[in-house]
C-alpha positions as CSV (number, residue, x, y, z in Angstrom):
1,M,-2.0,21.4,7.4
2,V,-5.7,20.7,6.6
3,L,-7.3,18.6,3.9
4,D,-9.0,21.3,1.7
5,L,-10.3,20.1,-1.7
6,A,-10.3,23.7,-2.9
7,L,-6.5,23.7,-2.9
8,R,-6.5,20.6,-5.2
9,F,-8.9,22.3,-7.6
10,R,-6.7,25.4,-7.7
11,V,-3.7,23.3,-8.5
12,H,-5.7,21.7,-11.3
13,A,-6.7,25.1,-12.7
14,L,-3.0,26.3,-12.6
15,M,-1.8,23.1,-14.3
16,N,-4.4,23.6,-17.1
17,W,-3.4,27.3,-17.5
18,F,0.1,26.2,-18.3
19,A,-1.0,23.2,-20.4
20,R,-3.1,25.5,-22.7
21,R,-0.1,27.8,-23.4
22,H,2.4,25.1,-24.4
23,L,5.3,27.2,-23.1
24,E,8.6,26.2,-24.6
25,G,11.0,24.9,-22.0
26,I,8.3,23.2,-19.8
27,I,9.1,19.5,-19.7
28,D,6.4,18.2,-17.4
29,L,3.6,19.3,-15.0
30,T,2.9,17.0,-12.0
31,P,0.0,18.0,-9.7
32,G,0.0,17.1,-6.0
33,I,-2.8,17.3,-3.6
34,R,-1.9,20.9,-2.6
35,S,1.1,21.7,-4.9
36,L,2.1,21.7,-8.6
37,H,5.6,20.5,-9.6
38,I,6.9,22.2,-12.7
39,H,9.8,20.5,-14.4
40,Y,11.4,23.0,-16.8
41,D,14.6,23.7,-18.7
42,D,16.3,26.8,-17.4
43,K,18.3,27.2,-20.6
44,I,15.1,27.6,-22.6
45,L,12.8,29.1,-19.9
46,P,14.7,31.1,-17.3
47,R,13.4,31.0,-13.8
48,E,12.6,34.7,-13.7
49,R,10.4,34.4,-16.8
50,L,8.6,31.4,-15.3
51,L,7.9,33.3,-12.1
52,D,6.4,36.1,-14.2
53,D,4.2,33.5,-15.8
54,L,3.1,32.1,-12.4
55,I,2.2,35.6,-11.3
56,L,0.1,36.2,-14.4
57,A,-1.6,32.8,-14.0
58,E,-2.5,33.7,-10.4
59,S,-4.3,36.8,-11.7
60,E,-6.2,34.9,-14.4
61,L,-7.4,31.8,-12.6
62,P,-11.1,31.5,-12.1
63,A,-12.7,31.9,-8.7
64,T,-12.2,28.6,-6.9
65,G,-16.0,28.1,-6.3
66,N,-16.6,28.3,-10.0
67,I,-14.3,25.4,-10.9
68,E,-15.8,22.2,-12.3
69,V,-14.0,19.2,-13.7
70,P,-14.9,16.1,-15.7
71,S,-15.3,13.1,-13.4
72,R,-16.2,9.5,-13.6
73,I,-17.8,7.2,-11.1
74,V,-15.7,4.0,-11.2
75,H,-17.1,0.9,-9.5
76,L,-14.3,-1.4,-8.2
77,P,-14.6,-4.8,-6.7
78,L,-13.4,-5.1,-3.1
79,S,-12.7,-8.3,-1.3
80,W,-13.2,-7.2,2.3
81,D,-10.4,-8.4,4.7
82,D,-8.9,-10.4,1.9
83,P,-6.7,-13.4,2.7
84,A,-3.7,-11.7,0.9
85,T,-3.9,-8.8,3.3
86,R,-4.3,-11.0,6.3
87,L,-1.1,-12.9,5.2
88,A,0.7,-9.5,5.0
89,I,-0.4,-8.7,8.6
90,E,0.7,-12.2,9.7
91,K,4.2,-11.7,8.1
92,Y,4.5,-8.3,9.9
93,T,3.4,-9.7,13.2
94,Q,6.0,-12.5,13.0
95,S,8.9,-10.6,11.5
96,V,8.6,-6.9,12.3
97,R,6.4,-5.9,15.3
98,P,4.2,-8.5,17.1
99,D,3.0,-5.9,19.7
100,A,1.8,-3.3,17.2
101,P,-1.7,-1.8,18.1
102,W,-2.9,-2.5,14.5
103,C,-2.3,-6.2,14.9
104,P,-3.7,-8.8,14.5
105,S,-6.5,-6.9,12.7
106,N,-6.1,-3.6,10.8
107,I,-9.9,-3.3,10.6
108,E,-10.4,-3.6,14.3
109,F,-7.7,-0.9,14.7
110,I,-9.6,1.4,12.3
111,R,-12.8,0.8,14.2
112,R,-11.2,1.6,17.5
113,I,-9.3,4.7,16.5
114,N,-12.4,6.2,14.8
115,G,-14.7,5.5,17.7
116,L,-17.0,3.2,15.7
117,S,-19.4,0.7,17.3
118,D,-18.2,-2.4,15.5
119,I,-16.4,-3.7,12.5
120,E,-19.6,-3.8,10.5
121,E,-19.8,0.0,10.8
122,V,-16.3,0.3,9.3
123,K,-17.4,-1.9,6.4
124,R,-20.6,0.1,6.0
125,I,-18.7,3.4,5.7
126,V,-16.1,2.0,3.2
127,F,-18.7,0.7,0.9
128,A,-20.9,3.8,1.2
129,A,-18.1,6.2,0.5
130,S,-17.3,7.9,-2.8
131,Y,-13.5,8.3,-2.9
132,L,-12.3,11.3,-5.0
133,V,-9.0,10.6,-6.7
134,L,-6.7,13.5,-5.9
135,G,-3.5,12.0,-7.1
136,L,-2.2,9.2,-9.3
137,G,1.1,7.2,-9.0
138,D,1.3,7.3,-5.2
139,V,4.9,6.0,-5.3
140,Y,4.3,3.9,-8.4
141,L,2.1,2.4,-11.2
142,G,-1.0,4.5,-11.2
143,A,-1.8,4.0,-7.5
144,P,-4.5,6.5,-6.6
145,V,-4.5,8.8,-3.5
146,A,-8.2,9.3,-2.8
147,T,-10.3,10.7,0.0
148,P,-14.1,10.4,0.7
149,I,-16.1,13.3,-0.7
150,D,-18.3,13.2,2.4
151,P,-16.2,14.1,5.5
152,R,-18.4,11.7,7.6
153,H,-17.0,8.9,5.5
154,R,-13.4,10.1,6.1
155,L,-11.9,7.4,8.3
156,V,-8.5,8.3,9.7
157,T,-5.6,6.1,10.9
158,T,-1.9,6.2,11.7
159,K,0.4,4.3,9.4
160,Y,2.4,1.3,10.3
161,N,5.6,2.1,12.2
162,P,7.9,0.6,11.2
163,A,6.5,-0.1,7.7
164,R,5.5,-3.5,6.4
165,T,8.1,-5.3,4.4
166,W,5.5,-6.8,2.0
167,T,2.1,-5.6,0.7
168,P,0.1,-7.6,-1.9
169,E,-0.5,-6.1,-5.2
170,N,-3.7,-3.9,-5.3
171,A,-4.3,-4.1,-1.5
172,V,-6.6,-1.3,-0.4
173,G,-5.5,0.7,2.6
174,I,-6.1,3.8,4.6
175,G,-3.4,6.1,5.9
176,G,-4.1,9.4,7.6
177,A,-7.3,10.5,5.8
178,Y,-6.3,9.0,2.5
179,L,-7.1,5.8,0.7
180,C,-4.6,4.1,-1.6
181,V,-4.7,1.1,-3.9
182,Y,-1.2,-0.3,-4.1
183,G,0.0,-0.6,-7.7
184,M,2.4,-3.5,-7.1
185,E,3.9,-5.7,-4.4
186,G,6.2,-3.9,-2.1
187,P,6.6,-2.3,1.3
188,G,3.8,-0.1,2.8
189,G,2.2,1.4,5.8
190,Y,-1.5,2.0,5.2
191,Q,-4.0,0.1,7.3
192,F,-5.7,-2.7,5.1
193,V,-9.4,-3.0,4.5
194,G,-9.2,-5.4,1.6
195,R,-8.0,-6.0,-2.0
196,T,-9.2,-5.0,-5.4
197,C,-8.4,-5.3,-9.1
198,Q,-5.3,-4.1,-11.1
199,M,-4.6,-0.4,-11.4
200,W,-2.0,-0.9,-14.1
201,N,-2.0,-3.2,-17.1
202,R,1.5,-4.4,-17.9
203,F,0.6,-6.5,-20.9
204,R,-2.0,-5.0,-23.2
205,T,-4.5,-2.2,-23.8
206,T,-8.1,-2.9,-23.0
207,V,-11.2,-0.7,-22.9
208,D,-10.7,0.2,-19.2
209,F,-7.2,1.5,-19.5
210,V,-7.1,5.3,-20.2
211,E,-6.5,6.4,-23.8
212,G,-4.2,3.6,-24.6
213,K,-2.1,4.2,-21.4
214,P,-1.5,1.5,-18.8
215,W,-3.3,3.1,-15.8
216,V,-7.0,2.7,-15.2
217,L,-7.9,5.8,-13.2
218,R,-8.0,9.6,-13.9
219,F,-7.7,12.6,-11.7
220,F,-11.1,13.4,-10.0
221,D,-12.5,9.9,-10.6
222,Q,-14.9,8.9,-7.9
223,I,-14.1,5.3,-6.7
224,R,-17.1,3.3,-5.3
225,F,-16.4,-0.2,-4.0
226,F,-18.8,-3.1,-4.3
227,P,-18.3,-6.4,-2.3
228,V,-17.0,-9.6,-3.8
229,S,-15.7,-12.8,-2.2
230,A,-12.0,-13.5,-2.3
231,A,-12.6,-16.3,-4.9
232,E,-14.6,-13.9,-7.1
233,L,-11.9,-11.3,-6.9
234,L,-9.2,-13.8,-8.0
235,E,-11.4,-14.7,-11.0
236,F,-11.9,-11.0,-11.8
237,R,-8.2,-10.3,-11.5
238,E,-7.5,-13.1,-13.9
239,D,-9.9,-11.8,-16.5
240,F,-9.6,-8.0,-16.1
241,P,-6.1,-7.3,-17.6
242,R,-7.1,-9.5,-20.6
243,G,-10.2,-7.5,-21.3
244,R,-12.6,-10.3,-20.6
245,V,-14.4,-8.3,-18.0
246,K,-14.8,-4.5,-17.6
247,L,-15.5,-2.0,-14.9
248,A,-18.9,-0.2,-14.6
249,I,-18.0,3.5,-15.2
250,E,-20.4,6.4,-15.3
251,P,-19.6,9.9,-16.6
252,A,-20.1,12.8,-14.2
253,T,-19.0,16.3,-13.4
254,F,-17.6,17.5,-10.1
255,R,-18.6,21.1,-9.3
256,L,-16.7,22.6,-6.4
257,G,-19.3,25.2,-5.7
258,A,-22.0,22.5,-5.2
259,Y,-19.7,20.5,-3.0
260,Q,-19.0,23.6,-0.8
261,E,-22.8,24.1,-0.5
262,F,-23.1,20.4,0.6
263,L,-20.5,21.0,3.3
264,R,-22.4,24.1,4.6
265,A,-25.7,22.3,4.6
266,N,-24.3,19.4,6.7
267,Q,-21.8,21.3,8.8
268,E,-23.4,20.3,12.2
269,S,-23.4,16.6,11.6
270,I,-19.9,16.8,10.0
271,R,-18.6,18.7,13.1
272,T,-20.2,16.1,15.5
273,F,-18.6,13.2,13.5
274,K,-15.2,14.8,13.6
275,Q,-15.4,15.6,17.3
276,N,-16.2,12.0,18.1
277,Q,-13.5,10.8,15.8
278,Q,-10.9,13.0,17.4
279,A,-11.8,11.9,20.9
280,A,-11.5,8.3,19.9
281,F,-8.1,9.0,18.2
282,E,-6.8,10.7,21.3
283,A,-8.1,7.9,23.6
284,E,-6.3,5.3,21.4
285,R,-3.0,7.3,21.7
286,E,-3.5,7.5,25.5
287,R,-4.0,3.7,25.5
288,W,-0.7,3.2,23.8
289,K,1.0,5.0,26.7
290,Q,-0.3,2.4,29.1
291,L,1.1,-0.5,27.2
292,P,4.4,-2.1,28.3
293,P,7.4,-0.9,26.3
294,P,8.2,-3.1,23.2
295,P,10.9,-5.7,23.9
296,E,14.5,-4.8,23.1
297,P,15.6,-6.1,19.8
298,I,17.3,-9.5,20.1
299,D,20.7,-9.8,18.5
300,P,21.1,-12.5,15.9
301,D,22.3,-15.8,17.1
302,P,26.1,-16.0,17.3
303,L,28.0,-17.7,14.5
304,T,29.5,-20.3,16.7
305,E,27.3,-23.1,15.3
306,A,28.2,-22.0,11.8
307,S,31.5,-23.8,12.3
308,E,32.4,-26.6,9.9
309,N,32.8,-28.7,13.1
310,A,29.0,-28.9,13.3
311,L,28.9,-31.0,10.1
312,G,29.2,-34.7,9.9
313,P,30.7,-36.8,7.2
314,G,29.1,-36.1,3.8
315,E,27.1,-33.2,5.2
316,S,27.1,-29.7,3.7
317,A,26.0,-26.4,5.2
318,V,23.3,-24.2,3.8
319,R,23.9,-20.7,5.3
320,A,22.1,-17.4,5.5
321,Q,23.2,-15.0,2.7
322,L,22.5,-11.9,4.8
323,T,21.5,-10.8,8.3
324,G,17.7,-10.7,8.7
325,S,14.8,-12.7,10.1
326,V,13.5,-16.1,9.1
327,W,10.1,-15.8,7.4
328,Q,9.5,-19.4,6.4
329,I,11.1,-22.8,6.8
330,L,9.8,-24.9,3.8
331,V,11.4,-28.3,4.6
332,E,11.8,-30.7,7.5
333,P,14.4,-33.3,8.3
334,G,14.3,-36.3,6.0
335,R,12.8,-34.3,3.1
336,R,14.4,-35.0,-0.3
337,V,15.1,-31.8,-2.2
338,G,16.4,-31.0,-5.6
339,A,19.2,-28.5,-6.6
340,G,17.7,-25.0,-6.6
341,E,14.7,-25.9,-4.5
342,Q,13.6,-23.3,-1.9
343,L,14.5,-24.4,1.6
344,A,13.7,-21.2,3.5
345,V,12.8,-17.6,3.0
346,L,14.7,-14.8,4.8
347,E,13.4,-11.2,5.2
348,A,15.5,-8.0,5.5
349,M,15.3,-4.4,4.4
350,K,11.8,-4.8,3.0
351,M,12.9,-7.7,0.8
352,E,12.5,-11.5,0.7
353,T,15.5,-13.7,-0.1
354,A,15.1,-17.4,-0.9
355,V,17.5,-19.9,0.5
356,L,18.1,-22.6,-2.1
357,A,19.4,-26.1,-2.0
358,P,22.9,-26.2,-3.6
359,F,22.5,-29.8,-4.8
360,D,20.2,-32.8,-4.8
361,G,20.1,-34.3,-1.4
362,V,18.2,-34.9,1.8
363,V,17.6,-32.5,4.7
364,A,19.6,-33.8,7.7
365,R,18.9,-31.0,10.2
366,V,17.1,-27.7,10.5
367,L,18.9,-25.4,12.9
368,T,16.6,-22.3,13.0
369,K,12.9,-21.5,13.1
370,P,10.4,-19.0,11.7
371,G,10.8,-15.6,13.4
372,A,14.4,-16.1,14.4
373,L,17.0,-13.5,13.7
374,V,20.1,-14.8,11.9
375,S,23.4,-13.4,10.8
376,A,25.0,-13.5,7.4
377,G,26.9,-16.8,7.1
378,Q,24.9,-18.6,9.9
379,L,24.2,-22.2,9.5
380,L,20.5,-22.7,8.8
381,I,20.1,-26.2,7.3
382,V,22.4,-29.2,7.0
383,L,22.0,-31.1,3.7
384,A,23.4,-34.5,2.9
385,A,23.4,-37.1,0.1
386,A,20.6,-39.6,0.5
387,S,23.1,-42.4,1.3
388,E,24.8,-40.4,4.1
389,V,22.0,-38.9,6.1
390,T,20.4,-40.0,9.4
391,P,17.7,-37.5,10.3
392,R,17.7,-36.3,13.9
C-alpha cells in the first residue's frame, strides 16, 4: 500500500469515462483515493454487461502521464493550535487516555514522530504545503482528504487509539499521510494542528459554495493555509456562511506529467527526507515500548452510595443516566439551580450526556468528581429545597 497520485488520476479518468456515456442503470459514481465505487441497478444493467464496459474503459483510458484536471488554489484561514483543539485534547486526556504519546500536545507529537527540530518547523511545513484534495466527504459533510503535493511536506502520524470522543467542527488534523478538515463535531483520530472555516453551509448558498451545493471544495483543489489568530478565525467563521467574507481562490490546472517530472528532478532530497522521517517514526515506536504499561481500567464506583439511605429529609437524588466518565461538574454545594439546568456532563460511547436538575432547588452535596467512572443509577448530586438544605 503506497500513496500514488497516479492511481487517483486513473480513478478520475475512469469515472469521467462512465459519466460521459450516461449508461442506463448506473445510480452513482463515488471515487476513492485508489478505487471507484459504482452503484448500479442490476435489473437494468446486469453485472456481466457492466464488467464488459469496465474492460472497454480500461482499453480507452488515456496514458496516465497525459492526464490533466481542472484545479483551484483555495486559501483557507488556519488558527494554529486553536483553543478548541486544545480543549479536545484536554477532554481526551481526562476521560480517555491520559498516558497517550500524543498528549498533551499533538503538534509536539507530530514534531517528534517526523524527526523535526522544533515545533516551528512543523508550523513552517504546514503553512508552506499545498494540499491536493483527493477525496470529499471523509465520513461526512464535504470533509476533504488531502495530501501535500510535495512529498517533503508530507508529515505522517499515527491516529489516536482509542479515538477521541469529541472533535470541534472544522478542526484540521493529520492522520497517516493525509490531512482532513472535520465537517462537523464528532469523534475522531487525526492529530490536530489547528482549526479553519466551514466546509459545509447548512443555511444558505453563497459565492464560495460550489454550484449551489452546500460544500466548498472540489476534487483536486489545492488547499493552502494562511495564519490567523483564534479571535480572527471566530470572526471569519461568523461571517463566512453568511457570505459577508469570501475565500481567495485562484484557477489552476494540475498536470500529472509535470508533477511526475517534479518528483524525478527532486528524487534525492525527497528520498533523504523520507529516510529521516522513517527513522524518527521507528524511534518513536521503540520509545513507546519502554513506557510503563497503561493502568488497568478502573471499574465504576459501586452503587452502594446510590441507596436512598444516603438522602436526608427533603433531599432528592440526581443520578447518572448511564455508565461512563464524568467530564464536567458544573455546580458546587450551596448553588441555587433551576429545573432543567445542567449540573454535570457525562461522557460515554463518543457522546456527551447532560445531567439536569429535576426541579428548582439548592445543591446540597456533590458526590463525584471530573474524570471519575460512574455506573448507571449512581448517585452523583444531592438536591434539596432551599429551606431544607445545609451544605456540607
